C-alpha positions as CSV (number, residue, x, y, z in Angstrom):
1,M,0.0,0.0,0.0
2,A,1.4,3.4,-1.0
3,A,1.8,6.1,1.6
4,N,-0.3,9.2,1.3
5,S,1.7,12.3,0.3
6,R,-1.0,15.0,0.5
7,L,0.3,16.5,3.7
8,T,3.9,16.5,2.4
9,I,2.8,18.2,-0.8
10,A,0.8,20.8,1.0
11,V,3.5,21.6,3.5
12,H,6.1,21.8,0.6
13,A,3.8,24.2,-1.3
14,L,3.2,26.5,1.7
15,T,6.9,26.6,2.6
16,W,7.8,27.5,-0.9
17,I,5.2,30.3,-1.0
18,A,6.4,31.5,2.4
19,L,10.0,31.7,1.1
20,A,8.9,33.5,-2.1
21,Q,7.1,36.0,0.0
22,R,10.1,36.5,2.3
23,R,12.1,37.2,-0.9
24,G,9.5,39.8,-2.1
25,Q,7.4,37.7,-4.5
26,E,3.9,37.9,-3.0
27,W,2.1,35.6,-5.5
28,L,3.2,32.3,-7.0
29,T,1.5,30.5,-9.9
30,S,0.5,26.8,-9.6
31,E,3.2,26.1,-12.2
32,Q,5.9,27.8,-10.0
33,V,4.9,25.8,-7.0
34,A,4.6,22.6,-9.0
35,A,8.2,23.1,-10.3
36,S,9.5,23.1,-6.7
37,V,7.4,20.0,-5.7
38,N,8.3,18.4,-9.1
39,T,4.7,17.4,-9.8
40,N,1.9,18.4,-12.1
41,A,0.3,21.8,-11.5
42,V,-3.2,20.1,-11.3
43,I,-2.1,18.3,-8.2
44,I,-0.8,21.6,-6.7
45,R,-4.1,23.4,-7.6
46,R,-6.1,20.6,-5.9
47,S,-3.9,20.9,-2.7
48,L,-3.9,24.7,-2.7
49,G,-7.7,24.6,-3.2
50,D,-8.0,22.6,0.0
51,L,-5.7,25.0,1.8
52,R,-7.8,28.0,0.5
53,R,-11.0,26.5,1.8
54,A,-9.3,26.2,5.2
55,G,-8.2,29.9,5.1
56,L,-4.5,29.2,4.8
57,V,-3.9,30.6,1.3
58,E,-5.5,33.1,-1.0
59,V,-5.9,32.9,-4.7
60,R,-5.9,35.7,-7.2
61,H,-7.3,35.2,-10.8
62,G,-6.6,37.2,-13.9
63,A,-3.6,39.4,-14.5
64,G,-1.0,38.6,-11.8
65,A,-2.8,35.4,-10.9
66,G,-1.3,33.2,-8.2
67,W,-1.4,31.9,-4.7
68,S,-0.4,33.8,-1.5
69,M,-0.3,33.0,2.2
70,A,-3.5,34.1,3.9
71,R,-1.7,34.1,7.3
72,A,1.8,34.5,8.5
73,P,3.9,31.3,8.3
74,E,4.3,31.4,12.1
75,D,0.5,31.2,12.5
76,I,0.0,28.1,10.4
77,T,0.7,24.8,12.1
78,L,1.2,21.4,10.4
79,L,-2.0,20.3,12.2
80,Q,-4.0,23.0,10.4
81,V,-2.5,21.8,7.1
82,Y,-3.2,18.2,8.0
83,D,-6.8,19.0,8.8
84,A,-7.2,20.9,5.5
85,V,-5.9,18.1,3.2
86,E,-6.5,14.8,4.9
87,R,-10.0,13.5,4.7
88,E,-9.5,10.0,5.9
89,P,-8.4,8.8,9.4
90,L,-4.8,7.8,9.8
91,F,-5.9,4.1,10.3
92,A,-9.0,2.4,9.3
93,M,-10.8,-0.7,10.6
94,H,-11.7,-3.7,8.4
95,H,-13.9,-2.9,5.4
96,T,-16.2,-5.8,6.4
97,E,-17.2,-7.0,9.8
98,P,-14.8,-9.6,11.2
99,N,-16.0,-13.0,12.2
100,L,-17.7,-12.4,15.5
101,E,-17.6,-16.1,16.3
102,C,-13.8,-15.8,16.5
103,P,-12.4,-14.4,19.8
104,I,-10.0,-12.2,17.9
105,G,-12.7,-11.1,15.4
106,R,-14.9,-10.2,18.3
107,G,-12.3,-8.2,20.2
108,I,-10.0,-6.7,17.5
109,R,-12.0,-3.5,16.7
110,P,-12.4,-2.2,20.3
111,V,-8.7,-2.9,21.1
112,L,-7.4,-1.3,17.9
113,G,-9.8,1.6,18.2
114,V,-8.2,2.6,21.5
115,V,-4.7,2.2,20.1
116,Y,-5.5,4.1,16.9
117,E,-7.1,6.9,18.9
118,R,-4.0,7.3,21.0
119,A,-1.8,7.3,17.9
120,D,-4.0,10.0,16.3
121,Q,-3.9,12.2,19.4
122,S,-0.1,11.9,19.5
123,L,0.2,12.8,15.8
124,R,-2.1,15.8,16.2
125,R,-0.1,17.0,19.2
126,E,3.2,16.7,17.4
127,L,1.9,18.4,14.2
128,G,0.4,21.2,16.3
129,R,3.9,22.0,17.7
130,T,5.4,22.8,14.3
131,S,4.6,25.8,12.1
132,I,5.3,26.5,8.4
133,A,7.9,29.0,9.7
134,D,9.6,26.2,11.6
135,V,9.8,24.1,8.4
136,L,11.1,27.0,6.4
137,R,13.8,27.8,9.0
138,D,14.9,24.2,9.2
139,C,15.0,23.8,5.4
140,L,17.4,26.8,4.9
């Protein structure tokens, strides 16, 4: 199973936009962001669209079109980015009901539910401690 890279792409895009703004370029096109991520601009537009709906970036159409930070990089945590781009839980249960006649099938969901909830809380706590400004600082 392939790992999900939506969070990574979104953080990369935001960090690149933050650096461009620090250097005096207020707006970046999807193509400029895509060149840094080394992916298709359609993927970037989809990711930035999620970030726009969450109030993390702004878009400008027409002449001088592009994407810009809606907030200071210090005010955007990786948790906010995660919440904007991830629609599925970190871990999922079986797609079908396990065999309830089996002692493991009967008990696995409640046991794993507790473990998965603790893992999710830990992830959220850690992502909440890091801002886009932190990522930018550590990249340079």
